[in-house]
N, C-alpha and C positions, 0 to 999 in steps of 0.2 A: 933240203932245208929244213932244219929242226927249229922253228922260232919260239917254242915253248921251252925248252930245256933248261933255262935258267931262272924259270920263273918261281918254282917252288923255293929255290935256294935264295933268291932275292926276297921272297916273302919271309922266310925263315929268319934271315938277318935282320929284316925290318921290324919282326917282332921283338927278336932277341934284344936289338937296341931299344925299342920303346920299353919293354919290360925291365929293362935295368936301369931305369932313370931313378934317380934319387930324389925325392920330394920330401924337404925337410919343413917342419912346423913346429916352431920353438915355443910358440904360447899356448900349445894345449897340452892337456894331461893325458897321459895313457888311458885307454878305454879298454875293451875286450875285444878279441878277435870274432870273426863270424864262427869260428867252429866251437866257441863255448869255453875255451880255455884262455887264460890270460897270458900265456907264453908269449905269443906275436905282440899284442899290445903293449905288454910290459918292457919288451926290448925294442918296440916300434919298427921291427923289421919282419916282412912278412914276403912270401913269393906266391906266383901264378905260374901255373904248369902252360909252358908256352906252346905245346904241342896241342893241348886242348883249346886255347884261344885260336890257334891257327885254323884249327878243323871247324870249331862250333861258332865263331864270331859271324854273325850275318852279314856284315861288312866285306869281311874277307871272302865269304862265300860268293857275294854277288860280284866282288872284284874279279874273283877267278873266272866266274862265269863271263863277265865282260870280256876278260882276256882271251877266255877260249873261243868266244864267238868270233873277236878280233882275228885271232890265229887261224881258225878255220876259213873265214872270210879270205884272208890273205893267201893262205894255202890253196883255196880253190881258185883264186883269180890268177896266182902264178901257174898253176898247174893247166888252166885252160889257155892262156897264153902260150905256154911251152906247148901244148898240143898243137895250136895253132901254126906256130913255126915248124914244128916237126911236119905237120901236114905240107906245108908250103914246100919243105925240103925234099918230101917223098914226089911230090907232083913234079918238082924240078928235075929230080933223077929218072924220072919216067920219060919226060920230054926232053931231056939233054940233048940226046943224038940228034934230034930233029931241029935244033936251034942252030943258027950261026955262030961262030965265035964271038961275035960282038954281043949279041944276045946272052950267051953263057956267061961271059966275062961280067956283063951287066947284071945278070940274076945272082951270080955268085956274090958280087960285091954287096947288092941288096941284102940278101941271106946273110952273109957275114955282118952287116950293119945291124940288121935287125936281132941277130943272135947277140950282139954287143949290147946293143939297147936291153936288151931281156934280162942278159945278166947284171945290167946296172940298176933295171928296175927292182930284179930280185934281192939284190944288196941294199937297194933302198928300202925295200918293204921290210927286211928284216932289221934294219936299223930303225926304221920307224915303229916296229914292233917292241924292240930293245927300249926305246924312248918311251912307249906308253907303258911297258912294265915298270920301268924307273918312275915315271910320274905316279902310277897307280901305288908303287910301294910307299913313295913319299907321302902321298896321301892318307895311306895306312898308317904309317911312322907316327906322321902328326896328329891323327886322331887318337892313337892309342896313347902316345906321349900324353895330349892334353887331357885326357879321361883319367890316366894314370895320376898325373898331378893331382887332380882334383880328388879323385879317390884315395889318395894317400891322405890329403888335408881332412877330407870328411872324415876318416877314420883316426886321425892323429899318427899315423905311420910316417916313420922317419925315413924308411926305406922298403922300396918294393923291389924285389929281385924276380929273376925268370928262372925256371927249371925246364929243362929239355931232355929227353931221353938221349942218353950218350954225349951229354955235354959235360965236357971234364971242369969247366968251370964251378958246377955245384955239384958236388959228388953225394953230398947228404944234407938235408933240412929234415927238422922236425915235422912231421906232419901237421901239426898243430898250427903251424905257420903258413900253412896253404890255405889261401883266401880265392883261390881259383873260382869255385862255383858262384860265390857272392861277385866277384870280379865280372865274370863273364855274363852273369844274368844282367847287372847293371849296366854293362857294356852293350849289350844287345837291346835292353830297355832304352837307352839313349839313343842307339840307332834307331829304333823303331818310332819313336817320336819325332826323330830328324826326317825320316822317310815321308811321312805325312804331310 
């Protein structure tokens, strides 16, 4: 069972959605961008590098650790349950010749039932882990969305886009529109305050 396989895809999707939020603020006048040029602020459009946020946002790192720990615990639990069933089956095979027909039938039914229960448990554990991933991705999305909205308002940006390597939605953007470093610093600062 591979219960971590879709985590990065979901995280990336969550950040992509969060980063592409349009935040309008009609009442403020344009300022200057964090890179020292007025290109970004004059147009009111900036972008952040999604790959950088995904890798360096402390909340995302903590989230990955939580999910990795849950995934490892689930994998270990499933592995130990599977080994216990395999041991029982091996013991049955060793002693099957000395059992009566009724004992064999009863033991085989019990082992079959335990095997089915194990499969159901394994499926439930996988589903629970996927739910945990979805919940964590939603929390991440909500945090980044709320922060992006406030960040745009504070800096008089009308639109905050994301850039990701290999993403065909944004092939090129002027580097002066890149506010990733400032965005990430403030995002991590806000999370550090929240953790205290």
